[in-house]
C-alpha positions in Angstrom: -0.1 0.0 0.0 3.1 2.3 0.6 3.5 3.1 -3.3 -0.2 3.5 -4.1 -0.8 6.9 -2.6 2.3 8.4 -4.4 1.1 6.9 -7.7 -2.2 8.5 -7.6 -1.0 11.7 -6.1 -1.4 12.1 -2.3 0.7 11.1 0.7 0.8 8.2 2.9 -0.3 10.3 5.6 -3.3 11.4 3.7 -4.2 8.2 2.7 -4.0 6.7 6.1 -5.8 9.7 7.7 -8.7 9.3 5.5 -9.0 5.4 6.0 -8.7 5.8 9.9 -11.1 9.0 9.9 -14.0 8.6 12.6 -16.2 10.9 10.3 -19.4 9.1 9.1 -19.2 9.9 5.5 -16.1 10.4 3.7 -15.5 12.2 0.6 -12.6 12.5 -2.0 -12.3 15.4 -4.6 -12.8 14.6 -8.1 -9.0 14.6 -9.1 -8.6 11.8 -6.4 -11.6 9.8 -7.7 -10.4 9.9 -11.5 -6.9 9.1 -10.2 -8.2 6.0 -8.4 -10.2 4.8 -11.3 -7.5 5.4 -13.5 -5.0 3.5 -11.5 -7.2 0.3 -10.9 -8.4 0.6 -14.6 -12.1 0.8 -13.8 -14.7 3.2 -14.4 -16.0 5.7 -11.6 -19.2 4.3 -11.8 -17.9 0.7 -11.4 -15.6 2.1 -8.5 -18.6 3.3 -6.5 -20.9 0.3 -7.3 -23.4 1.9 -9.8 -22.7 -0.7 -12.3 -21.1 -4.2 -12.2 -17.5 -4.6 -12.8 -16.8 -5.7 -16.3 -14.7 -8.5 -16.8 -12.8 -9.3 -20.2 -13.5 -12.7 -21.7 -11.3 -14.3 -24.2 -13.3 -14.9 -27.1 -11.6 -18.2 -27.6 -12.6 -19.1 -24.0 -16.2 -18.4 -24.8 -16.5 -20.9 -27.7 -14.3 -23.6 -26.2 -17.4 -25.5 -24.8 -19.1 -25.7 -28.1 -15.9 -26.6 -29.8 -15.3 -29.8 -27.4 -16.3 -33.1 -28.7 -16.2 -36.2 -26.6 
């Protein structure tokens, strides 16, 4: 976890303070939200749970059952 905060533009202390905060609702500014989504290669909607995570499926895997003959 020590390299992630620097990669997305904030310090270890900022991340630790955010995670350990006793405030009920926590908010991040839009720049941090975009940076987190980019870092984890997901959309903001996926990150906040508005839509389900997409998963890449290899097209050859999709057809593997139909091509298997017993």
